[in-house]
ROMIGU-487849 format. One line per 5 residues: number of its first residue (from 1); their letters; for each residue x, y, z of C-alpha. Coordinates in nm, 2 decimals, m for minus. Example, Ala and Ser with C-alpha at 12.3 -4.5 7.8 and 13.67 -1.06 7.14 Angstrom:
% residues 2
1) as) 1.23,m0.45,0.78  1.37,m0.11,0.71
This chain:
% residues 607
1) mkdvf) m0.60,m15.93,m6.10  m0.74,m15.77,m5.78  m1.08,m15.75,m5.93  m1.07,m16.12,m6.03  m0.98,m16.20,m5.67
6) nlikl) m1.29,m16.01,m5.56  m1.49,m16.26,m5.77  m1.30,m16.55,m5.62  m1.38,m16.40,m5.28  m1.75,m16.40,m5.37
11) vwqek) m1.73,m16.77,m5.48  m1.54,m16.85,m5.16  m1.88,m16.85,m4.99  m1.91,m17.20,m5.14  m1.55,m17.30,m5.03
16) kyllf) m1.63,m17.67,m5.02  m1.72,m17.67,m5.39  m1.43,m17.44,m5.47  m1.17,m17.65,m5.28  m1.28,m17.97,m5.46
21) afics) m1.27,m17.78,m5.79  m0.91,m17.67,m5.71  m0.81,m18.03,m5.63  m0.97,m18.15,m5.96  m0.79,m17.87,m6.15
26) lfvaa) m0.46,m17.99,m6.00  m0.53,m18.34,m6.13  m0.61,m18.20,m6.47  m0.27,m18.02,m6.47  m0.09,m18.33,m6.35
31) ftylf) m0.25,m18.55,m6.63  m0.16,m18.28,m6.88  0.20,m18.28,m6.76  0.20,m18.66,m6.78  0.06,m18.66,m7.13
36) vnlvq) 0.34,m18.42,m7.25  0.60,m18.65,m7.10  0.47,m18.95,m7.29  0.60,m18.81,m7.61  0.97,m18.87,m7.51
41) pivde) 0.95,m19.25,m7.47  0.71,m19.28,m7.77  0.96,m19.10,m7.99  1.29,m19.23,m7.85  1.19,m19.59,m7.76
46) liiss) 0.92,m19.68,m8.01  1.00,m19.48,m8.32  1.37,m19.40,m8.33  1.48,m19.72,m8.16  1.22,m19.94,m8.33
51) gqnss) 1.49,m20.13,m8.53  1.71,m20.20,m8.23  1.67,m20.50,m7.99  1.75,m20.34,m7.65  1.56,m20.53,m7.39
56) lvpet) 1.51,m20.25,m7.13  1.45,m19.88,m7.13  1.80,m19.72,m7.11  1.91,m19.52,m6.82  1.87,m19.14,m6.83
61) sggkf) 2.18,m18.98,m6.98  2.36,m18.68,m6.85  2.19,m18.70,m6.51  1.88,m18.55,m6.66  1.56,m18.65,m6.48
66) rlmnf) 1.29,m18.79,m6.70  0.95,m18.86,m6.54  0.85,m19.14,m6.79  1.19,m19.31,m6.75  1.13,m19.31,m6.37
71) ilqrf) 0.78,m19.46,m6.42  0.88,m19.72,m6.68  1.18,m19.84,m6.49  0.96,m19.92,m6.19  0.77,m20.17,m6.42
76) qlske) 1.09,m20.31,m6.57  0.93,m20.33,m6.92  1.09,m20.48,m7.23  1.07,m20.32,m7.57  0.79,m20.56,m7.67
81) eliwf) 0.59,m20.47,m7.35  0.63,m20.10,m7.42  0.45,m20.14,m7.75  0.12,m20.21,m7.57  0.19,m20.04,m7.24
86) lpvlv) 0.24,m19.69,m7.37  m0.09,m19.68,m7.58  m0.28,m19.81,m7.27  m0.11,m19.54,m7.06  m0.21,m19.27,m7.32
91) lvvvf) m0.58,m19.39,m7.28  m0.56,m19.38,m6.90  m0.40,m19.03,m6.90  m0.66,m18.89,m7.15  m0.95,m19.05,m6.96
96) gkglf) m0.81,m18.92,m6.63  m0.77,m18.57,m6.77  m1.12,m18.58,m6.91  m1.27,m18.71,m6.58  m1.12,m18.44,m6.36
101) tflss) m1.19,m18.17,m6.62  m1.56,m18.27,m6.60  m1.55,m18.27,m6.22  m1.38,m17.94,m6.20  m1.62,m17.78,m6.44
106) ylmka) m1.93,m17.92,m6.27  m1.82,m17.82,m5.92  m1.74,m17.46,m6.04  m2.08,m17.44,m6.21  m2.26,m17.58,m5.90
111) aghrv) m2.08,m17.32,m5.69  m2.16,m17.05,m5.94  m2.53,m17.13,m5.94  m2.54,m17.13,m5.56  m2.35,m16.80,m5.53
116) ikrlr) m2.56,m16.63,m5.79  m2.88,m16.74,m5.63  m2.76,m16.60,m5.30  m2.63,m16.28,m5.46  m2.96,m16.22,m5.65
121) ddlfn) m3.17,m16.30,m5.34  m2.95,m16.07,m5.13  m2.97,m15.79,m5.38  m3.35,m15.81,m5.41  m3.38,m15.83,m5.03
126) hmmrq) m3.15,m15.52,m5.00  m3.36,m15.33,m5.26  m3.69,m15.42,m5.07  m3.54,m15.29,m4.75  m3.46,m14.95,m4.90
131) sagff) m3.67,m14.64,m4.83  m3.91,m14.47,m5.07  m3.64,m14.22,m5.17  m3.42,m14.49,m5.31  m3.69,m14.58,m5.57
136) dript) m3.74,m14.21,m5.64  m3.37,m14.17,m5.73  m3.30,m14.49,m5.92  m3.51,m14.58,m6.23  m3.69,m14.91,m6.23
141) gdlmt) m3.52,m15.02,m6.55  m3.18,m14.97,m6.39  m3.27,m15.18,m6.10  m3.40,m15.45,m6.33  m3.08,m15.45,m6.53
146) rltnd) m2.87,m15.50,m6.21  m3.09,m15.78,m6.09  m3.10,m15.96,m6.43  m2.84,m15.87,m6.69  m2.56,m15.77,m6.46
151) idkih) m2.59,m16.08,m6.24  m2.62,m16.30,m6.55  m2.28,m16.16,m6.66  m2.14,m16.24,m6.32  m2.29,m16.59,m6.34
156) qaisg) m2.12,m16.65,m6.68  m1.79,m16.55,m6.53  m1.81,m16.76,m6.21  m1.96,m17.07,m6.37  m1.75,m17.07,m6.68
161) sladf) m1.47,m16.83,m6.72  m1.35,m16.84,m6.36  m1.34,m17.22,m6.37  m1.13,m17.19,m6.69  m0.91,m16.92,m6.53
166) ieeif) m0.83,m17.14,m6.23  m0.78,m17.47,m6.43  m0.58,m17.32,m6.71  m0.34,m17.14,m6.47  m0.26,m17.48,m6.31
171) vllal) m0.22,m17.64,m6.66  0.00,m17.36,m6.77  0.22,m17.39,m6.46  0.25,m17.76,m6.51  0.35,m17.72,m6.88
176) ligvf) 0.60,m17.45,m6.78  0.75,m17.68,m6.51  0.77,m17.95,m6.78  0.96,m17.74,m7.03  1.21,m17.62,m6.77
181) iidfr) 1.27,m17.98,m6.66  1.32,m18.09,m7.02  1.57,m17.82,m7.12  1.63,m17.52,m6.89  1.82,m17.31,m7.14
186) lamas) 1.58,m17.37,m7.43  1.29,m17.28,m7.19  1.46,m16.96,m7.08  1.52,m16.87,m7.44  1.15,m16.94,m7.52
191) vvitp) 1.00,m16.72,m7.25  1.21,m16.41,m7.34  0.96,m16.30,m7.59  0.65,m16.37,m7.37  0.67,m16.04,m7.16
196) laiip) 0.60,m15.85,m7.47  0.24,m15.96,m7.44  0.19,m15.83,m7.08  0.16,m15.46,m7.15  m0.09,m15.50,m7.44
201) laifs) m0.29,m15.75,m7.24  m0.31,m15.51,m6.94  m0.44,m15.24,m7.19  m0.69,m15.48,m7.33  m0.82,m15.57,m6.98
206) hqlkk) m0.86,m15.20,m6.88  m1.05,m15.12,m7.20  m1.27,m15.43,m7.16  m1.36,m15.33,m6.81  m1.43,m14.97,m6.91
211) kslag) m1.64,m15.05,m7.22  m1.83,m15.32,m7.03  m1.93,m15.07,m6.76  m2.04,m14.83,m7.03  m2.23,m15.11,m7.20
216) qkkms) m2.42,m15.20,m6.88  m2.52,m14.84,m6.83  m2.65,m14.83,m7.19  m2.85,m15.15,m7.13  m3.00,m14.99,m6.82
221) qiynl) m3.13,m14.70,m7.04  m3.29,m14.96,m7.27  m3.45,m15.14,m6.98  m3.59,m14.80,m6.86  m3.74,m14.72,m7.20
226) iheti) m3.89,m15.07,m7.22  m4.04,m15.04,m6.87  m4.18,m14.69,m6.93  m4.32,m14.77,m7.27  m4.49,m15.09,m7.17
231) tgnki) m4.64,m14.96,m6.85  m4.75,m14.64,m7.02  m4.87,m14.81,m7.34  m5.22,m14.65,m7.32  m5.07,m14.30,m7.30
236) vkaft) m4.84,m14.38,m7.59  m5.13,m14.49,m7.80  m5.36,m14.21,m7.69  m5.10,m13.95,m7.80  m5.01,m14.15,m8.12
241) aeefe) m4.65,m14.14,m7.99  m4.55,m14.48,m8.13  m4.30,m14.32,m8.37  m4.16,m14.10,m8.10  m4.10,m14.39,m7.86
246) lkrff) m3.95,m14.60,m8.15  m3.70,m14.32,m8.22  m3.60,m14.31,m7.85  m3.57,m14.68,m7.84  m3.37,m14.70,m8.16
251) aatrd) m3.14,m14.43,m8.04  m3.07,m14.62,m7.72  m3.01,m14.95,m7.89  m2.78,m14.76,m8.14  m2.57,m14.63,m7.85
256) yfktm) m2.56,m14.97,m7.69  m2.46,m15.12,m8.03  m2.17,m14.88,m8.08  m2.04,m14.95,m7.73  m2.07,m15.33,m7.77
261) lklaw) m1.90,m15.30,m8.11  m1.60,m15.14,m7.95  m1.61,m15.41,m7.69  m1.62,m15.68,m7.96  m1.33,m15.51,m8.14
266) igsls) m1.11,m15.51,m7.83  m1.21,m15.87,m7.74  m1.15,m16.00,m8.09  m0.81,m15.83,m8.12  m0.67,m15.98,m7.81
271) spfme) m0.70,m16.35,m7.93  m0.50,m16.31,m8.26  m0.25,m16.09,m8.08  m0.19,m16.38,m7.83  m0.18,m16.62,m8.12
276) figga) 0.09,m16.41,m8.29  0.30,m16.42,m7.97  0.26,m16.79,m7.96  0.36,m16.83,m8.32  0.67,m16.61,m8.26
281) vgafi) 0.77,m16.83,m7.97  0.71,m17.14,m8.18  0.93,m17.02,m8.46  1.20,m16.92,m8.22  1.19,m17.27,m8.05
286) lfvgt) 1.23,m17.45,m8.39  1.53,m17.24,m8.47  1.70,m17.29,m8.13  1.58,m17.65,m8.07  1.71,m17.80,m8.39
291) rriae) 2.06,m17.66,m8.30  2.03,m17.82,m7.95  1.95,m18.16,m8.10  2.24,m18.13,m8.35  2.47,m18.04,m8.07
296) gfisa) 2.35,m18.35,m7.86  2.21,m18.15,m7.57  1.86,m18.31,m7.60  1.71,m18.61,m7.77  1.45,m18.60,m8.05
301) gdfga) 1.19,m18.73,m7.80  1.28,m18.46,m7.55  1.25,m18.19,m7.82  0.91,m18.34,m7.93  0.78,m18.32,m7.58
306) fvlai) 0.92,m17.97,m7.54  0.75,m17.85,m7.86  0.42,m18.02,m7.77  0.43,m17.85,m7.43  0.49,m17.51,m7.58
311) fmmyt) 0.21,m17.55,m7.84  m0.02,m17.70,m7.57  0.04,m17.37,m7.38  m0.14,m17.19,m7.65  m0.47,m17.35,m7.54
316) pinrl) m0.46,m17.23,m7.18  m0.32,m16.89,m7.28  m0.60,m16.84,m7.53  m0.86,m16.96,m7.29  m0.72,m16.74,m7.02
321) nrann) m0.74,m16.45,m7.26  m1.11,m16.53,m7.34  m1.18,m16.59,m6.97  m1.01,m16.25,m6.89  m1.25,m16.08,m7.14
326) vlqqa) m1.55,m16.23,m6.97  m1.41,m16.17,m6.62  m1.35,m15.80,m6.69  m1.71,m15.76,m6.80  m1.82,m15.94,m6.49
331) vacyq) m1.61,m15.72,m6.27  m1.78,m15.41,m6.42  m2.12,m15.57,m6.35  m2.01,m15.66,m6.00  m1.92,m15.30,m5.93
336) rvkei) m2.27,m15.19,m6.03  m2.42,m15.45,m5.80  m2.20,m15.34,m5.51  m2.32,m14.99,m5.56  m2.66,m15.10,m5.46
341) femtp) m2.53,m15.30,m5.16  m2.34,m14.99,m5.04  m2.66,m14.79,m5.03  m2.81,m14.80,m4.68  m3.18,m14.74,m4.62
346) qiqdh) m3.25,m14.39,m4.52  m3.53,m14.50,m4.28  m3.44,m14.78,m4.04  m3.56,m14.91,m3.71  m3.43,m14.70,m3.41
351) peavg) m3.19,m14.91,m3.19  m3.45,m14.87,m2.91  m3.75,m14.93,m3.13  m4.04,m15.12,m2.97  m4.33,m15.33,m3.10
356) ldkve) m4.68,m15.20,m3.12  m4.94,m15.47,m3.07  m5.25,m15.28,m2.98  m5.32,m14.92,m3.10  m5.61,m14.69,m3.00
361) gritf) m5.54,m14.47,m3.31  m5.46,m14.12,m3.17  m5.23,m13.94,m3.42  m5.04,m13.63,m3.34  m4.83,m13.40,m3.57
366) envsf) m4.61,m13.16,m3.37  m4.45,m12.88,m3.58  m4.37,m13.12,m3.86  m4.17,m12.98,m4.16  m4.05,m13.17,m4.47
371) aynqd) m3.89,m13.10,m4.81  m3.83,m13.34,m5.09  m3.55,m13.11,m5.20  m3.40,m12.81,m5.03  m3.54,m12.56,m5.28
376) rpalv) m3.91,m12.61,m5.20  m4.05,m12.72,m4.87  m4.35,m12.96,m4.89  m4.47,m12.91,m4.53  m4.40,m12.62,m4.29
381) nvsfd) m4.47,m12.65,m3.91  m4.78,m12.87,m3.95  m4.95,m12.95,m3.62  m5.28,m13.13,m3.57  m5.43,m13.41,m3.35
386) vkpke) m5.66,m13.69,m3.46  m5.86,m13.86,m3.19  m5.91,m14.24,m3.18  m6.19,m14.36,m3.42  m6.22,m14.01,m3.55
391) tvaiv) m6.26,m13.95,m3.93  m6.05,m13.66,m4.05  m6.04,m13.53,m4.41  m5.75,m13.34,m4.56  m5.83,m13.12,m4.86
396) glsga) m5.65,m12.87,m5.07  m5.52,m12.80,m5.42  m5.28,m13.03,m5.59  m4.93,m13.00,m5.46  m5.05,m12.84,m5.13
401) gktti) m4.88,m13.12,m4.93  m5.17,m13.36,m4.85  m5.01,m13.68,m4.97  m4.68,m13.58,m4.80  m4.86,m13.59,m4.46
406) inllt) m4.95,m13.96,m4.54  m4.60,m14.03,m4.66  m4.46,m13.91,m4.33  m4.72,m14.09,m4.12  m4.63,m14.42,m4.28
411) rfyep) m4.26,m14.34,m4.26  m4.19,m14.36,m4.63  m4.00,m14.04,m4.55  m3.87,m13.88,m4.23  m3.96,m13.52,m4.12
416) tsgri) m3.68,m13.27,m4.15  m3.81,m13.13,m3.81  m4.09,m13.20,m3.57  m4.24,m13.52,m3.44  m4.52,m13.76,m3.53
421) lidgl) m4.68,m13.96,m3.26  m4.92,m14.25,m3.24  m5.09,m14.30,m2.90  m4.83,m14.06,m2.76  m4.53,m14.26,m2.89
426) dikki) m4.29,m14.11,m3.15  m4.32,m14.33,m3.46  m3.94,m14.32,m3.49  m3.93,m14.53,m3.17  m4.18,m14.79,m3.32
431) klscl) m4.06,m15.08,m3.53  m4.14,m15.01,m3.90  m4.31,m15.35,m3.95  m4.53,m15.29,m3.64  m4.61,m14.93,m3.74
436) rrqig) m4.72,m15.02,m4.09  m4.92,m15.33,m3.97  m5.14,m15.08,m3.78  m5.20,m14.88,m4.10  m5.43,m14.97,m4.39
441) lvtqd) m5.35,m14.77,m4.70  m5.56,m14.72,m5.01  m5.41,m14.49,m5.28  m5.54,m14.33,m5.59  m5.30,m14.53,m5.80
446) iilfn) m5.41,m14.88,m5.73  m5.14,m15.15,m5.74  m5.28,m15.50,m5.78  m5.08,m15.81,m5.88  m5.12,m16.06,m6.16
451) dtvrn) m5.27,m16.31,m5.92  m5.61,m16.43,m5.80  m5.86,m16.20,m5.62  m5.81,m16.40,m5.31  m5.43,m16.36,m5.30
456) niayg) m5.46,m15.99,m5.38  m5.69,m15.93,m5.08  m5.48,m16.14,m4.86  m5.16,m15.99,m5.00  m4.86,m16.08,m4.78
461) qndip) m5.07,m16.30,m4.54  m5.10,m16.64,m4.69  m5.25,m16.78,m4.37  m5.57,m16.57,m4.38  m5.87,m16.80,m4.40
466) lerii) m6.12,m16.75,m4.68  m6.39,m16.65,m4.44  m6.19,m16.34,m4.33  m6.13,m16.25,m4.69  m6.50,m16.28,m4.78
471) aaaql) m6.59,m16.07,m4.48  m6.34,m15.80,m4.58  m6.48,m15.81,m4.94  m6.83,m15.77,m4.81  m6.74,m15.47,m4.60
476) amahd) m6.57,m15.32,m4.92  m6.89,m15.39,m5.12  m6.68,m15.62,m5.35  m6.82,m15.96,m5.27  m7.11,m15.96,m5.52
481) fimal) m6.90,m15.87,m5.83  m6.62,m16.11,m5.72  m6.87,m16.40,m5.71  m6.99,m16.30,m6.06  m6.63,m16.35,m6.19
486) pqgyd) m6.56,m16.68,m6.38  m6.37,m16.85,m6.09  m6.49,m16.62,m5.81  m6.22,m16.55,m5.56  m5.98,m16.77,m5.76
491) tlige) m6.01,m16.56,m6.07  m5.69,m16.42,m6.21  m5.72,m16.04,m6.25  m5.43,m15.97,m6.49  m5.13,m15.73,m6.45
496) kggll) m5.23,m15.44,m6.23  m5.58,m15.58,m6.22  m5.63,m15.49,m6.58  m5.92,m15.73,m6.63  m6.13,m15.54,m6.37
501) ssgqr) m6.29,m15.19,m6.39  m6.15,m14.90,m6.19  m6.43,m14.93,m5.93  m6.37,m15.30,m5.89  m6.00,m15.25,m5.84
506) qrial) m6.06,m14.98,m5.59  m6.29,m15.20,m5.38  m6.04,m15.49,m5.39  m5.77,m15.25,m5.27  m6.01,m15.14,m4.99
511) araiv) m6.07,m15.50,m4.89  m5.70,m15.56,m4.89  m5.65,m15.27,m4.65  m5.92,m15.37,m4.40  m5.86,m15.75,m4.40
516) rnpav) m5.56,m15.67,m4.17  m5.80,m15.49,m3.94  m5.58,m15.18,m3.91  m5.62,m14.93,m3.63  m5.57,m14.65,m3.88
521) lilde) m5.72,m14.64,m4.22  m5.58,m14.40,m4.48  m5.76,m14.32,m4.81  m5.55,m14.11,m5.04  m5.77,m13.98,m5.32
526) atsal) m5.94,m14.33,m5.32  m6.25,m14.22,m5.51  m6.12,m13.94,m5.74  m6.11,m14.15,m6.05  m6.44,m14.34,m6.01
531) dsese) m6.78,m14.30,m6.17  m7.08,m14.21,m5.97  m7.20,m14.56,m5.91  m6.86,m14.69,m5.81  m6.82,m14.39,m5.58
536) rliql) m7.15,m14.46,m5.42  m7.05,m14.82,m5.35  m6.72,m14.70,m5.20  m6.90,m14.45,m4.98  m7.13,m14.73,m4.86
541) alsni) m6.83,m14.94,m4.79  m6.66,m14.66,m4.60  m6.96,m14.61,m4.38  m6.92,m14.98,m4.27  m6.55,m14.95,m4.21
546) vkert) m6.47,m14.62,m4.05  m6.68,m14.67,m3.73  m6.42,m14.89,m3.56  m6.10,m14.72,m3.66  m5.92,m14.38,m3.70
551) tiiia) m5.96,m14.27,m4.06  m5.78,m14.01,m4.26  m5.93,m13.93,m4.60  m5.75,m13.72,m4.86  m5.99,m13.60,m5.13
556) hriwt) m6.03,m13.36,m5.42  m6.40,m13.40,m5.42  m6.52,m13.21,m5.12  m6.86,m13.37,m5.15  m6.71,m13.71,m5.04
561) vrhad) m6.58,m13.56,m4.71  m6.86,m13.33,m4.60  m6.96,m13.57,m4.32  m6.61,m13.61,m4.18  m6.57,m13.53,m3.81
566) rilvv) m6.32,m13.27,m3.90  m6.17,m13.13,m4.22  m5.81,m12.99,m4.25  m5.74,m12.75,m4.53  m5.38,m12.75,m4.65
571) drgri) m5.23,m12.48,m4.86  m4.87,m12.44,m4.96  m4.75,m12.69,m4.70  m4.94,m12.54,m4.41  m5.27,m12.62,m4.24
576) vemgt) m5.47,m12.29,m4.29  m5.82,m12.40,m4.18  m5.96,m12.67,m3.95  m6.32,m12.76,m3.86  m6.64,m12.92,m3.97
581) heely) m6.79,m12.87,m4.31  m7.04,m12.62,m4.18  m6.78,m12.43,m3.98  m6.54,m12.40,m4.27  m6.81,m12.31,m4.52
586) tlngi) m6.93,m12.02,m4.30  m6.57,m11.91,m4.24  m6.57,m11.79,m4.60  m6.20,m11.89,m4.66  m6.01,m12.13,m4.89
591) yrkly) m6.25,m12.43,m4.81  m6.55,m12.23,m4.92  m6.38,m12.12,m5.24  m6.29,m12.49,m5.32  m6.65,m12.60,m5.24
596) dlqfp) m6.81,m12.32,m5.45  m6.57,m12.40,m5.74  m6.70,m12.76,m5.74  m7.06,m12.69,m5.67  m7.13,m12.33,m5.79
601) eegea) m7.50,m12.40,m5.84  m7.55,m12.48,m5.47  m7.41,m12.17,m5.30  m7.59,m12.10,m4.97  m7.89,m12.32,m5.07
606) ef) m7.77,m12.62,m4.87  m7.82,m12.42,m4.55
């Protein structure tokens, strides 16, 4: 029940809708209670006494309060008037119950939709605010499951089952009050058997919650497999691994099927169990009730109303049971959603962080160390200084720590020790948004969106005029091929820019970086996967761009960085050499070995 109250607390954000839904549910319960009480005058006054000529409804016997007697006596109706009045009253009661059932259901659904929209928006916003390490730890498929499937289950519970839960509790209470008013002793005898259902129902609820949580985890695994297989479809086909991926997927769906089958078994068992309890209560009532009538304690009409109320209780009890099944699944999903909300971003703005409107572009690393995990450091006491508008290249073998330097400069991760400064200011004291606005980043793995060329270049800045976009594209040597596309800058480029060549995607990414006019431009292996012609165009573009800003280039191909102002050589997380191309080549160290490996035919000839 505590978990259900957590869902109600979530819906309470829309308390106006919830309060009106509560009021409507009370009216539903009241009309249900009134409908049950209509049985007594129908049986006693219209059926049993149909052959008698009594002019008025008789007074209540034995001091017992009867709601319908109280109502009918106010109208002073004769037996003939009752014949048309009671059917009309039945129609009014049924209509009223239906009207308020509709209003209660609609209000709860409206509240549910509003709450779920806010919950999904807040969850996505919370995810977007997380640091890079968050996305390293949690698979994409798992995040997708929580944003879609888990929240959909919560939506089903709030909009449907929670409404049923609230309404049927009120109806059940009204019916219980009714049977106790009709005959207290018979009601007490009827509810003796009911507690037998409480323990099994609690067991059902616990198992439903447990299996639901397991089922959602299995679904996350399926989402992960789908995401990996679709995004990596070319690798799957290149390695003819279709059968391998099918086996993985079938195994995951089989595990999910087994879990959901157990969930279905528990959910299906609970309804007939509750029905059996209801049948046992009904049989007991018939046995005791007939004796009560024979002994003159209640009339046939009272007993009819009593039996109708008891059997009408089956509907709310059954719906409460079904609602409980859905709510337990929703509770498990809500726990998974809360797990994300409880994760705080590792990298946040410092309380005293300041803005950064204008940057010269001086970058300083002071004894910076970092490790993705404690077993293997990625950087060890790295120190260097980049002057404003200087072009610095960073080279080294794969895994040497080149990209880690960029990850720290952009604050995707925090150094374990040391400081990084821009224009003498520690980047931890700069607002993240301001810091990253000053940095233009182009990576080897180009991420473009299934949108137009124009929107990809102006990504995140809808107010950029087309003239600036064109100017950035011209600097990136992309304007000519863009104009050759079917709709020019309004051409859709497909998912990840799949309708463009690698070189075209790279130049659009470069235009996207420079349209913001960043003070610092970072190129992380930006030309490593390009053909000679595309690389030539990128180099021409770079010669236009790097003059007015600080530029850091990470490259495997040393040829592309020979003309950098300075070159840093990174090896095993340390900067081991630093200088111009000529200085490093004559040093006869790691840089020369890398250069000779790539260009063995040149040797000393270039000098």
